N, C-alpha and C positions, 0 to 999 in steps of 0.2 A: 149480296149477291141481289138482284131484286128479281122476281119470280118472270115479270118478263124477259129481263135478261139472259137467264136460264133456257126460258123456251127459243130463244133466238140462235141462241148455242149448239141447245139440241137439234132445232131446223137445220143449221147447219151441218152437224155431224150426219146427221140425218139424209140431206142433200148429198153431200162427200160419197156417203154408205153406197146411195143410193146410183151415183156418177158412175162409181170403182165396179158393180154388179152389173152394170149395164154391159160390158166390156165379157162377161161370159153367156149373155144369151146364147148365141149362137151353140155355146159348148155343151149348157146344161135345160136350156130350153124351159119349160112348160116350171119346173122350181124356182127356175129364175124369176121370171116372171110373175107367180106369186108372190114369192119375197120382194120384188118392187114394187106389187100392189100392196101387201102388206107395209113396207113403210111410206107407199104414200096416204096409207088410212092414216098410220100415225103423225104423220105432219099434218093431214089435215086433223085432226083430233087436238093437235098442238095451239093448231090456230083457234080453231074453234073456241079452246077451253080456255086459251089464254090471251088472246088479241079479240078477240068477240065476247069475253066475260061469259061465255054458255055454263063457266063449273057453276055459277051460281045459281042456275036454275037447272032443278032436274027432270024437269017438263021436254026444255028446248036442247038440251042435252043429249039427254035417250033416243029424241027425234032425229036430229041431225046424226050420231053416232049410227043410227039405224038406218039413216038413208045413205051415208057414205059406206056402208058396209053391204047394201045390196046391191049401189051403182060398183062397187070392186069386185064383188063376186059375179055381177051379169057382164063385166066388162074383162073378166076370165075367162069367163064359159065362152062370149065372142074369141075371146084368143085358140081357144082349146076348138073351137067348129071346125074350122081348116085342117088342124092337126087327126080330129078323131074319122074324117070321112076318106 
């Protein structure tokens, strides 16, 4: 099995998990949202590393991973704002 095929299968599994977890958002709230954002981060890393081949460049891989992490943390913070007020 080629690395791209493994990445595609992993994306399908992560997407299925994301779809199933969205049904629990109204029950568990922030915990599920954090989990969904973590899954989104994993999917972004798979796409960046395997399809854009950033795994071969440490500099670009770290830069994009950092950017994705900052975005996901900000998205979670924005989600929490109405809950904390």
